[in-house]
C-alpha positions in Angstrom: -29.9 39.6 -42.2 -32.1 42.6 -42.0 -35.1 42.7 -39.5 -38.1 44.8 -39.3 -38.5 46.2 -35.8 -42.1 46.5 -34.3 -43.5 43.1 -34.1 -40.4 41.3 -35.3 -37.7 42.2 -32.7 -39.9 44.0 -30.1 -43.5 43.7 -28.8 -44.3 47.5 -28.8 -48.1 47.6 -29.6 -49.4 48.2 -26.0 -46.7 50.9 -25.7 -47.8 52.6 -29.0 -51.5 52.5 -27.9 -50.9 53.8 -24.4 -48.9 56.7 -25.7 -51.5 57.3 -28.5 -54.2 57.3 -26.0 -52.5 59.8 -23.7 -52.3 62.3 -26.5 -55.7 61.6 -27.6 -57.0 62.4 -24.3 -55.1 65.6 -23.9 -56.7 66.9 -27.3 -60.1 65.6 -26.4 -60.2 62.7 -29.0 -61.8 59.3 -28.3 -59.4 56.6 -27.4 -58.2 53.8 -29.7 -57.7 50.0 -28.8 -55.0 47.6 -29.7 -57.2 46.2 -32.6 -57.7 49.8 -33.9 -54.0 50.2 -34.3 -52.6 46.8 -34.8 -52.8 46.7 -38.6 -51.0 50.0 -38.9 -47.9 49.7 -36.6 -44.9 49.1 -38.4 -46.6 49.7 -41.8 -47.3 53.3 -41.8 -45.4 56.1 -39.8 -47.0 57.4 -36.7 -47.7 61.0 -38.4 -50.0 59.2 -41.0 -51.8 57.2 -38.0 -52.7 60.6 -36.6 -53.4 62.3 -39.9 -55.1 59.6 -42.2 -56.3 57.0 -39.5 -57.4 59.1 -36.5 -58.1 62.5 -38.7 -56.5 64.6 -36.1 -55.4 68.2 -37.0 -51.9 69.8 -36.1 -50.2 66.4 -36.7 -46.7 67.7 -36.1 -47.3 68.8 -32.5 -49.0 65.8 -31.6 -46.3 63.6 -33.2 -43.7 65.5 -31.3 -45.8 64.8 -28.1 -46.2 61.2 -28.8 -42.5 60.7 -29.6 -41.4 62.5 -26.5 -43.8 60.3 -24.4 -42.7 56.9 -26.1 -39.1 57.8 -25.6 -39.6 58.6 -21.8 -42.0 55.8 -20.9 -41.3 52.8 -23.2 -39.5 51.1 -20.4 -42.6 50.7 -18.7 -44.4 48.1 -21.1 -42.2 47.4 -24.2 -40.4 44.1 -24.3 -38.4 42.0 -26.6 -40.0 39.2 -28.5 -39.3 35.9 -27.0 -36.2 34.4 -28.3 -34.7 37.5 -29.9 -31.7 37.8 -27.5 -30.7 34.3 -28.1 -31.1 34.5 -31.8 -29.0 37.5 -31.9 -26.2 36.0 -29.9 -26.1 33.0 -32.0 -26.0 35.2 -35.2 -23.3 37.4 -33.8 -21.2 34.2 -32.8 -21.2 33.3 -36.5 -20.3 36.7 -37.6 -23.4 37.4 -39.6 -23.9 41.1 -40.4 -27.2 42.6 -39.0 -29.2 45.4 -39.8 -32.6 47.0 -38.9 -35.2 48.9 -41.1 -37.8 50.7 -39.0 -40.5 53.5 -39.4 -39.2 54.7 -35.9 -36.2 57.1 -35.8 -33.0 55.6 -35.7 -32.6 57.3 -32.2 -35.8 55.7 -30.9 -34.4 52.2 -32.0 -31.1 52.6 -30.7 -32.5 53.7 -27.3 -34.5 50.6 -27.1 -31.8 48.3 -28.3 -29.4 49.9 -25.7 -32.0 49.5 -23.1 -32.1 45.9 -23.6 -28.2 45.5 -24.2 -28.5 44.6 -27.8 -27.1 47.6 -29.5 -23.8 46.1 -30.4 -25.3 43.5 -32.6 -26.3 45.9 -35.3 -24.3 47.5 -37.6 -26.8 49.5 -39.6 -29.9 50.9 -38.0 -32.3 52.5 -40.9 -34.9 54.9 -39.4 -37.2 57.5 -41.0 -34.7 60.2 -39.9 -31.5 58.8 -41.6 -32.7 56.7 -44.3 -36.1 57.8 -44.9 -39.5 55.8 -44.9 -39.1 52.1 -45.1 -39.1 51.1 -48.7 -37.3 48.8 -51.0 -34.7 51.4 -51.8 -34.0 51.7 -48.1 -33.5 48.0 -47.9 -31.0 48.1 -50.9 -29.3 50.9 -49.0 -28.9 48.8 -45.6 -27.3 46.0 -47.8 -24.9 48.3 -49.3 -24.0 49.8 -45.8 -23.4 46.2 -44.5 -21.2 45.6 -47.5 -23.1 42.6 -49.0 -25.0 41.7 -52.0 -28.8 42.3 -51.9 -29.4 38.8 -53.1 -27.5 37.6 -50.2 -29.7 39.2 -47.5 -32.7 37.9 -45.8 -35.2 40.3 -44.8 -37.2 39.3 -41.7 -40.7 40.9 -41.2 -44.0 40.2 -39.4 -46.4 41.9 -41.9 -47.4 41.1 -45.5 -46.1 44.4 -46.6 -42.5 43.6 -45.2 -42.4 40.5 -47.3 -43.5 42.6 -50.5 -40.7 45.2 -49.7 -38.0 42.6 -49.1 -38.8 40.9 -52.2 -39.0 44.1 -54.3 -35.5 44.9 -53.0 -34.2 41.6 -54.2 -33.6 39.9 -50.9 -34.8 36.6 -49.6 -37.8 36.9 -47.0 -39.0 35.4 -43.8 -42.3 35.8 -42.4 -42.4 36.0 -38.5 -45.7 34.7 -37.5 -45.4 35.8 -33.8 -45.8 39.5 -34.9 -48.9 41.5 -35.8 -50.0 39.8 -39.0 -53.5 38.7 -39.3 -54.6 35.1 -40.1 -53.3 34.1 -43.6 -51.7 37.5 -44.2 -48.0 36.2 -44.4 -49.0 33.0 -46.4 -50.8 35.1 -48.9 -47.5 36.9 -50.0 -45.7 33.6 -50.0 -42.2 34.6 -48.2 -39.3 32.2 -48.8 -39.8 30.8 -45.3 -42.2 31.2 -42.5 -40.8 31.1 -39.0 -42.7 30.5 -35.8 -40.4 31.5 -33.4 -36.8 33.5 -33.7 -34.5 30.7 -33.4 -36.2 28.9 -36.4 -34.3 31.3 -38.4 -31.0 29.5 -37.7 -32.1 26.2 -39.3 -31.3 27.2 -43.1 -28.1 28.8 -42.0 -26.9 25.5 -40.6 -26.8 24.5 -44.3 -24.5 27.3 -45.2 -26.9 28.9 -47.5 -25.7 32.5 -48.1 -28.3 34.7 -46.3 
């Protein structure tokens, strides 16, 4: 099973917006709101948010400042999505191989997972630094690193773009309705299953369907 990260495993939106606004204030740019950023988090990388959404110059230095701030302060307000620890515990007890595909760096993801004591659950963490931007090719590489067939993987994500990527990679897909999607977004891309809370992902596994 392969997971998207932001909005699927962790609630990071407030942290992202807070860190963005610190950087924007430092450069004299107007602040952004959660609704300004919500549709982009986990869909496009942070450098594109600065460059194409906020139209900020000197993107590299601002991204560096943002990442440093995020890594040093995420413990203040980032938290796990409700039910995620129990889901990972149950999947691990049944020896499922787990991976993550994120637009964050693998270092950022690992730091967050270790903070919550979840690092040992994941065999593969694909970030922009070690696998490149999240794509169907990256998902296929994650399956390869897990040692499983792509068709035996379930990709769990909270955005329509996640479902499209998972399907393009040849994986089964699950839409996590607790994340950052807008009304009707996940239904419009017709994932193989829609789940309203993390433990609902266990239901098809009880039928021994290969995922």
